[in-house]
C-alpha positions in Angstrom: 0.0 0.0 0.0 2.8 2.3 0.9 4.3 2.0 -2.6 0.9 2.7 -4.3 0.3 5.7 -2.1 3.7 7.1 -2.9 3.2 6.4 -6.6 -0.2 8.1 -6.6 1.2 11.1 -4.8 4.0 11.5 -7.3 1.6 11.1 -10.2 -0.7 13.7 -8.7 2.3 16.0 -8.1 3.6 15.5 -11.6 0.1 16.2 -13.0 -0.1 19.5 -11.0 3.4 20.6 -12.3 2.3 19.8 -15.9 -1.0 21.6 -15.5 0.8 24.7 -14.0 3.3 24.7 -16.9 0.5 24.5 -19.5 -1.4 27.2 -17.7 1.7 29.5 -17.8 2.1 28.8 -21.5 -1.6 29.6 -22.1 -1.3 32.9 -20.2 1.8 33.8 -22.1 0.1 33.0 -25.4 -3.0 35.0 -24.4 -0.8 38.0 -23.5 1.1 37.8 -26.8 -2.2 37.6 -28.7 -3.6 40.6 -26.8 -0.4 42.5 -27.3 -0.5 41.8 -31.1 -4.1 42.9 -31.3 -3.3 46.1 -29.4 -0.4 46.8 -31.8 -2.7 46.3 -34.8 -5.3 48.6 -33.3 -2.8 51.3 -32.4 -3.3 54.0 -35.0 -1.2 57.1 -34.9 -3.3 60.2 -34.0 -2.3 63.5 -35.6 -3.1 67.1 -34.6 -6.2 68.7 -36.3 -5.2 71.4 -38.7 -6.8 73.4 -41.4 -5.3 70.9 -43.9 -7.1 67.9 -42.4 -10.4 69.4 -41.4 -13.3 71.2 -42.9 -14.4 74.3 -41.0 -17.9 75.8 -41.1 -19.5 78.6 -39.1 -23.2 79.0 -38.6 -25.5 81.4 -36.8 -27.8 79.8 -34.2 -31.2 81.0 -33.0 -30.4 80.2 -29.4 -28.6 81.5 -27.4 -28.7 84.9 -29.0 -25.5 86.5 -30.2 -23.8 83.1 -30.8 -22.2 81.3 -33.6 -21.3 77.6 -33.9 -17.9 76.7 -35.3 -17.7 73.1 -36.6 -14.4 71.2 -37.5 -14.9 67.9 -39.3 -12.0 65.5 -39.8 -11.5 65.0 -43.5 -8.3 63.0 -43.1 -7.6 59.3 -42.9 -6.3 59.3 -39.4 -7.9 60.4 -36.1 -6.9 63.9 -35.0 -6.8 65.8 -31.7 -8.6 69.1 -31.5 -6.4 70.7 -28.8 -7.7 73.3 -26.4 -9.6 76.0 -28.4 -9.1 77.7 -31.8 -7.6 81.1 -32.2 -10.3 83.3 -33.8 -9.8 86.6 -35.6 -13.1 88.4 -36.1 -12.6 90.6 -39.2 -9.6 91.1 -41.4 -8.3 94.0 -39.2 -8.5 92.2 -35.9 -5.3 92.8 -33.9 -5.9 90.0 -31.2 -7.7 86.7 -31.1 -11.0 86.3 -29.2 -10.6 85.2 -25.6 -11.0 81.6 -24.7 -13.8 80.8 -22.2 -11.7 78.9 -19.6 -14.8 77.6 -17.8 -15.5 75.4 -20.8 -12.4 73.3 -20.5 -13.4 69.7 -21.3 -12.3 66.6 -19.3 -10.1 65.4 -22.1 -8.8 66.4 -25.5 -11.4 66.0 -28.2 -10.4 63.2 -30.6 -11.9 63.2 -34.0 -12.1 60.0 -36.0 -12.3 60.5 -39.8 -15.7 62.0 -40.6 -16.4 63.1 -37.0 -16.7 66.7 -35.8 -15.7 69.0 -32.9 -17.5 72.2 -32.0 -16.7 75.5 -30.5 -19.4 78.1 -29.4 -18.7 81.7 -30.2 -20.2 84.5 -28.2 -20.2 87.5 -30.5 -21.3 90.3 -28.2 -23.2 91.1 -25.0 -24.6 94.3 -23.4 -21.6 94.4 -21.1 -19.1 94.6 -24.0 -17.7 97.8 -25.3 -17.3 99.1 -28.8 -17.7 96.7 -31.7 -18.3 96.4 -35.4 -20.0 94.3 -37.9 -17.4 91.8 -39.3 -17.7 89.8 -42.5 -15.0 87.2 -41.9 -13.7 84.9 -39.2 -10.1 83.7 -39.2 -9.5 80.3 -37.6 -6.2 78.9 -36.5 -5.8 75.5 -34.7 -3.5 75.0 -31.7 -1.1 72.3 -30.6 -1.1 70.6 -27.2 0.8 73.5 -25.7 -1.7 76.1 -26.9 0.5 77.5 -29.6 -0.8 78.4 -33.0 -0.1 75.9 -35.8 -0.3 75.9 -39.5 -2.1 78.5 -41.6 -5.2 80.5 -40.9 -8.5 79.5 -42.6 -10.7 82.5 -43.4 -14.5 81.8 -43.3 -17.3 84.1 -44.4 -19.6 84.9 -41.6 -23.4 84.3 -42.2 -25.9 86.9 -43.0 -23.5 89.3 -44.6 -21.7 89.9 -41.3 -22.0 89.6 -37.6 -21.6 92.2 -34.8 -18.7 91.6 -32.4 -17.8 93.6 -29.4 -15.2 93.4 -26.5 -17.3 90.6 -24.8 -16.7 88.2 -27.7 -15.1 84.9 -26.7 -14.9 81.2 -27.9 -15.3 77.9 -26.0 -12.8 75.2 -25.9 -13.4 72.4 -28.5 -16.3 70.2 -27.4 -17.4 66.8 -28.8 -21.0 68.0 -29.3 -22.8 71.2 -30.4 -25.0 71.3 -27.3 -22.1 71.6 -24.9 -20.4 74.2 -27.1 -23.5 76.4 -27.0 -24.3 75.9 -23.3 -21.9 78.8 -22.4 
């Protein structure tokens, strides 16, 4: 009996060692497969620019004195719409519109090909000073550090022009129009 018991214990122990080795190999193979799948899915993401997006500006009925800027990714790779656009209201504007800091999103807006980002533009308010009716809007994208990149795209403003005063500002890029116009 003693020999049988010892043999059974060795057999059981050997089986456990083999099972553990096979499990380790299976885990390693699973990890390699997951790693390969992640590498295949990894697509380089570029910065959104005037070269890889289509820009449009529209007037909205609500809230009053607002425009909606829409940037649609026309490229083949996803792109990051960093921070907020620099906007120049009118050809003679000396400085860009202020960014509405309270609109900072939780994360950078990423645009897959064909998808859009939105920025709300407040054109004027009773608290603002001065102002004039402008016919164009210059748009410049930013990099991750908030610096202007690539060339300016000039858009024609709707309705033959829009009144801007010193209260004008623009939101950070948002992933939907409702959030862009909520400010």
